[in-house]
N, C-alpha and C positions, 0 to 999 in steps of 0.2 A: 521285531519287538520281543524282548525277553519275556519269558513266562513270569507272571506276577508272583511275587513272594508273599504268601498269605499266612504262613504259620506264625503262631504267637508262642514265643519261647520264654520259659521261666517266669510266668506271671499267673496270678490267680484269675486274671480275666478269663483265660481259657487256654488249654493246650491243644485244642482242636484248630483246624484251619478255618479261615474265613470267619473270624470271630464276629465281626460286625454284620456278617450275613446270617449268622446263626442265632445271635442273642436278641431278644426283644429290646426295644429302645429303653424301657424302664429298667431292665436288668443291667444293661450297659451303663446307664446313668448311676445306678447304685454302686456298681463296681468301681466306677471312676471316683465316686464320692469316697469310697473306702480306700482306694489306691490312686490318689491324684497323680503320683509320679509316673503311672503307666500311660498317661496322656502322650508322653514323648517316646513311648515304646517303639523300637525299631524292629521290624519283623525280618527274620532271616530269609534268604541269605544276603539281601541287598539293602536292608535297613528301610524298607517301605514303612511309612507311618500309617496309623489307623485312618488318617484322612485319605491317603492314597487308596486304601482298600475300599473305603466307603464310596469314594468318587468313582472308582473303577466299576463298582456294581450298581451305581446310580441310587444310593441310599441317601436321599436328601435330608431326611430327619436326623440321620446319624451325622451327616456333614454339618447340619445346623448345631447339633449338640457339641461336636468337637470344636467348632469355631467359637461357640459361646464359652467353652472352657479355656480358650486361648491358644489352641494349637496353631503352629506356624503354617499359614496358608501356602507359603512358597517353599516349604521344606523340600529338599531333594533327596531321592534315594540314590544309592551308589551304583546300581546296575546300569540303568539307562540314563542316569542323571536327570530324572524327570521330577516335576511337581505333580501334585494331585490333579491339577488342571489338564495335564497331558492325558491322563487316564480317563478322566471324565469325557474329554473330547473324543478319545478313541472309542468310547462306549456309546457315543451319540446322546449323552445325557445333558440336554440343554439346560434343564432346571438346575442341575448341579454346577454346570459351567457358569451360569449366570450368578449363582450364589457365591461361588468362589471369586468371581470377578468383582462382585459387589463388596467382598471382604478384603479386596486388595490383591487378589490373585493375579499373577503375571499372565496376560492373555497372549503374549508373544512366546515366551518360553525358550529363548535362544539357548543353545548349548547342550541340548539332549544328544545322546550318543548316536542317534540315527540322523541328526542334523536336519530334522524336519520341522522343528518348532511345533507349537500346539496346533496350528492350522494344518500341518502335515499329519499329525496324529489323528485329526478329525477326518482326514480325506484319503490318505495314501495307503491304508491297509486294504486288503481284499474285502469287498462288500461294504466299503465305507462311502458309497455314493447314494444312499437312500435319503429320504426326506429328513430324517433325524440328523444325519451327519451334515447334510447341506445347511440345515438350520443352524447348527453349531458354527459352521464356517461363516455364515452370514452374520451371526452374532459377533464372532471374533473380529471380523473386519469392521463391524460397526463400533467396536471398542478400541480400534487402533492397530489391529494386526494387518498384515499384508500377505497376499498370495505370493508364493514363489512358483516357479515353473511346474513343479511336480504337483502341488495342490491344484493349480489351474488345470493341468492335464487331467487329473483324477476326476474333476467335476465337469469336464468338457467345456471349459470356459474359453472358447476360441478367441474372443476379443481380448481377454486378459492375457492369454499366451502371446498374442501379437504385441500387446503393450509391453510386456516384460522383455521380449526379444528386441523390440524397437529401442527400448531404453538401454539394453545391454545385450548385444548379439552373442556375447560369451555364454549367455544362459543356455544356448543350444548345446554347449559342451559341458555344462555343469554336471557334476557327478553326485549320485547319492553316496551314502556312507559305505564303509567297508562291509557293514552288516548286510547291505543289499548288493554286494559285489560291484560297487561303484558303477551302477547302471547310469547310462546316459538317458536324457529325456525320451529318446526314441525307443530304447529298450523298455522303459517304464510304460510308455503308451501301449506298446504291444502286449506287455505282461498284463496290464489292466484292461485289455481289450477295448481301447478307445480308438476306434478306426478313424473317426474324423480327425482326431488329434494326430494320428500317424500321418495322415495326408497333409495336415497343416504344417507339421514339423518339417516334412520333406520340402514343402513349398517354401518354407522360411530358410532352408539351407542345411538341414540336418544331414549328417553323413550316413548313408544307408549301410556302409561297411564298418562303421565305428564299433570298436570292441568295448566290452565292459572290463572291469578290473582283472578278470580271469582270461581275457582274450576272446570271449564269446561275442558273436555278432547277434543282431536282432533275431535271426532265424532260430536261435536256441531258446527263445522265449515264447514261440508260437506253439500252442497246444491244439489248434484247430486250423483247417486249411485257409481260412479267410482273414485271420488276424493281421497279417503283415503283407497282404497282397500288394499294397502300394509300394512297399519297400522292395518286394521281389520285382515289380514292374520297373522300378528305377534301376535295379541291378541289371535287369535284362536290357535296358537302354544302354547301359555302360558296356555290356557284352556286345551289343550290336555295333557300337562305335569301334570296339577293338577288332571285331571281325572285318569291318569295312576297311579299317586302317591296314590290317594284315593283307587284305586282298589288293589294296592299292600299292602296298610295298612289296608285293610278291614274296611274303614271308609267312611262316607258320604263326597262327594266332597264339597269343600268350593267355591261354585260358586256365582258370583255376577252379577249384571245387565249388566256390560260391556261384560261378557262372552256371554250373550244372544244377546246383540247388535251386536257383531262381527259375531255371527252365522247367524243372520237375514240379516245383511248387505251383507254377502257372499252367501246368499240363501242356506245355509247349513241346510236344514230342519231336517235331521236325528239328527244332533248335537243339534239343537234347541229343538227338542222333548225330547232328552235325558236330557237336562238341566232342562226343566220345569217338567219332570217326577221326577227327583231326587231332585229338589229344587222348589216345587210349589210356594214358595214365590216370585219367579222371575216374576210371572204374577200378583201378588197382589200389596201390598203397595210399595214394592221395585221398581217394574216397574214404578209405578206412580212417586215416589220420584226421580228416576233416569231419567225420561223422555224417556223411551224406545219407546213408541208410537210416541212421539213428534220428536225424532231423526229420526225415520223411515219416518215420514211424511215430515220432512224438506228435507231429501235427496231424496225424490221421490221414495222410495222403495215400489212400489205398492203391490207386492206379500207379502212383510213382513207386511205391514199394514193390508192386508186382513187376513193373518195368525193370527195376534194378535187379530183382531176383532172376528174371528171365535172362539177364545179361551177365549172370554169374557173380554178382557181388557177394562177398563173404558175409554170411548171415549171423555168424557167431562172434564176430570181432567185438572187443570191448573198446569203448571210446571214453575219453575223459570229459565227463559232463560235470563241470565245475569241480567239486572235490571228490568225485568218485568215478571210477571206471566202470561203465555199465554196458550191457548189450542193448541192441535195438529193442528187444523184447521188454527189457526193464522199462524203457521209456514209453513204449506203447501201453504198458500197464499203468504207469504213472499218470498218463493223460487219458486213460480209460478208453482205449481203442481196441475192443475185442476182435474186430475184423482184421486188424493188423497182426494181432497175436496169432490168429488162425492162419494167415498167409505165411508167417514165419515158421510156425510149427509144420505146416504142409511142405515147406521148403527144406525141412530137416534141421531147423534151429534147435539147439540144445537148451531146454528150460532149466537145467541144473547148474548152469554157469552162475557163479556168484559175483556180486559187485564187490568193489574193493573197500568200501567204507562200512557198509552194514553187514558184509559177509552173508548176503541173502540171495537165494536163487529167485527165479521168476515167480514160483508159487508163493514164496515168502512175501514178495512185494504185493502180489495179488491179495493175499490174506490181510496184509497190513492196511492196504487202501480200500478194503471191502469190495473187491471185484469178484463177486461170487461166480458170475458166468465164466470168467477167465480161470478161476480155480478149477471149476468143473472141466473146462476145456483141457487144461494141463493134465489133470488127473486121468482123463479119458485117453490121453496120448501115451500114458505109461504102460 
């Protein structure tokens, strides 16, 4: 979701940001009386209307005033191509959503740039599963909106997910927009930490190895050891089938880095040992190119990181994590795993290596994300 455009440009209403958030309602009313043409003001850079801003911040009285003055309830801004309804839903402002709907607002909102519709804006952003957002979703469905697979996953609606997939099995392969790296439902369930949904999607036939638009598998979305265990177990089953087939055919197993990732994620040390014994390349260039250490660092798998270090994996290698090449230490900081950072530092990892997008070293990342303990750890290492 793009950052809301809230500046008011070239108007006596205000040159400060968040005009409807700062002005008392009576002052705003007086200003609109004096400058009625400003009702249709488009705020830079995306042309958000005053109604968008009022809805985003949950200001019902301002919404009422703007609607009484005749503002277009379904006007779209040009950034995310959204109506005010999308922003009210994203904020969990049921009273505003209801008022907009009563004024003829579009409760479906098809065509936004994230391809989520209003119900997706109410449910699919981080921390949008509280009672307020659930209430908005229930209101929207009561007014004619329908859940799609992502909103159903976000709200842990297992029966709804089953219904959607039963009606159209292609929903398991439906992708989010390019803004979300074209995630599949399984990626989304892991990212949102919906473990029951992860298990359900696998039961319904989701591909545990399916890539997002950047080629990333589900493993790249896990920031804790238990988010995607059901996926890792399914991959381990596939590995077992390959090892059995290789044994029957008296051939070398066709193992790849994801086989090792699954074994390490599940703390299946005998399986991990077997894999690297039969396929030594899994600890060499392939491990680096697939980001095995990076994935273990991001998920906070302390024992797995230690296991890899003890077997000589390169601790300073950079790996393409979506649009930036980063070290394992960068990802441990991102997901706030100080124990992993300590392991990497003790293994001789270099905290001064910079990522390729933000040109920032490990300490810079730690400062940006507010990881004070890790900042102290890095400073003590110098």
